[in-house]
N, C-alpha and C positions, 0 to 999 in steps of 0.2 A: 431560664436565665443562664447565660454563658459566663464562665469565669473570666474576669478581666485580664488575668495574666496567662491563662491557658485556655484559649477560646474553644478548644476541642472538648473541654470539660464543662459539665453543667454544675451550677450551684444547686445543691440538694436541700431538701426539707430540713435535714439535720443541721445544715449550715445556718439556716434561718433560725432554728431552735436555739443554737448556740448563741447567736447574736441577740435574740430576745432575752435569753437567760442573762447574758452579760449586761444588757440594758438595765435589767432589774437589779442585778448586783451593784452596778455603779450608782444607780439612783438611790438605793438603800444606803450605800456607803456614804454618799454625799448628803443624805437627807434632802433629796430633791424628788420631784415628780419625774416619771419616765419621759414625759413629753419634753422636759427641759434637756435631758440627755440626748434625745432623738433630734430635737431642733438645733441644738448646738453642734452636733456632729454633722448632720446634713446628708443629703442624698448621695453625693459623689463619694464621700467617705464611707457611707454604708455599703456602696458597691464594692469598695476596697475591702472592707471588713468581711463582707459575705464571701468575697473571693479568697480570702486567707483564713476563713473560719476552720477549714479542714486541717489547718496546721495549728492555729491558735488553741483549738480545743485540747491539745496535748500539753499546753503550757499550764503553769500554776494559775488558777483563776484569780488569786490575789495579785499576781504580777500583771495580768491582763487588766484588772481594774486600775491599778496604779498607772499602767501605760496609757490607758484611755484618758484618765484624769489629766495626766501630764500632756499627752499629745494633742488633746482637744481643748485644753485649758478650761476644764470643767470646775466650777466653783461650788463650795458647800452651801447648803440652804438650811431651812428650818422645818422642813416637812418630814415627819417620821411616820412612815406607813405602818409601822408596827405598834404605834400608840393607839390601842383599841380598848373598848370596854370589854373587860374579861368576862362579864356576865353574858355578853352577846357573842363574843368570839373567843372560844376556848383554844382554837387552833389558828395559827397564822400560817398561810401557805409559804413554802420555801421559794427561793428564787427560781429553782428548777421547775417547780409546779407552775409558777406564774409565767415562766418562759414558754412552757407548753401551752398554756391558755392563750397567750398572745400569738404564738406560732400558728395554732389552729385557727384563730380568728382571722389572721391575715390570709391564710390559704383559703379558708371557707368564704371569704368575701372579695377575693381578687377578681378583677375582670380581665379579659383577654389582652388588654392594652397595657397592663401593669406588669412590673417585675417586683421582686421581693423588696427592693429598696423603696419603691413607690408605696408598696403596701405597708411597710414599717411607718413611714411618715403619715400616711392616711389614717391608719388605725390608732396609733398613739396620740394623734391630735384630735380624735373624736371624743365628744363629751361622755360617751358610754364608759370610757376608761375611768372616769371619776367614780362611777358605780362599781365597776369591776375591782378597782383598787380600794374600795371601802370594805375592809374586812369585817366590819360590824354587820354587814349583810352577807348573803350567801351567793351573790351573783357569780363569783369566780368558781363556785362548785357546780354550777349548772352544766348540763351536757353541752358539748360544742355547738350542736344545732340550735339550741335555745339561745346561746350567746350570739351566734351569727344572726339569728332572726331578730333579736333585740337590736343588734347593730343596724340591720337593714330597716327596721321599723322606727328607729330613733329612741328606743328605750324598752325597759322590761315591762 
């Protein structure tokens, strides 16, 4: 995928990772599901965000969260992904860890006609995200190939 502003530059996997990480941060901050953030921002804006990710990653993440909320008019919700049964889930993965899970899932399931922006919309709108984001189970801990296979087969 080529950078929107510098067509001679490629958008890298690390740029996708940063965007997935920020989706997670924004969603947690707003108490929304990731798909709300993804669907509200939309494909064209994700192309922009992927193109500027190599610059945004040096910004304070809290500022980036605030900017996304303001720029894309994102609203608070009532979903708290960290509200888990502590007997089942002693550890809640960080935003960085979940950004890596989603980055790998997007890359592992992309087809030749997709770019990263398409992959973001496709993956975050899949029902499997409900399972991955349920920290009372261990789906997010599974190896990337297991998560990708579950995605392709419609579940674990």
